N, C-alpha and C positions, 0 to 999 in steps of 0.2 A: 580475583582472575578474571581478564577480559575475555569475551568470546570474540575470536577473530571474525567470524561469520556475521556478527551484527554490526549494523552500518548505523551510525547517527545521521540524520539528515535534517536541516532546519526547513521547515515549510514556512512559507509567508503567503498569508491569505487574508481575506476580509474577515474582521471580527464577528460580523453578524451571520455571514455564511457558515463559520466554525462554530459559533455557538448552537446554530441548528444542526449542524452535522454531529456535534457531541451529544445534542439531546437524541437523536436518532441512534447512535452508538450505545448511550446507556439504555435505550428503549430495547435494543437488540441484546443487551446483556456484555457489551464489549466496552473495552477502553477506545477512546479516540484513535489512539495508535493501532489497535488490533482492527479495527474498522477500515482504517487506511489500508493495512496489510492485506484484508480481504478483498478491497476493491482491486489492489493491485495484483493479487493472485487471479482475479477473475479475467481482468484484463489482458493478463499474459496467456493465460489458457485461450480467450478468445482470438488473441493476434496468432498465437501459434497453430491454432485450428485452420486459420485461413492462410497462413504464410509459411508453416513448417515450424520445427523446433529451433528455438534461438540456442546457439551453442557457445560456448566459451570462445571459441574462435570469431563468432560473430561480433562479440562483445569487447573486442580490443579497442 
């Protein structure tokens, strides 16, 4: 069964940068995917603190 709330996204980035990023993620006890998710959550929180909550209406 596929979770409809999970989005697959292909990230294109520099190999050396990603190698270093994966090292940091593993150091923090996370997968690279979970580390990216943490960064995204932090950035959304920061943005919403400055500009207000992003709603489903805003995201059309």
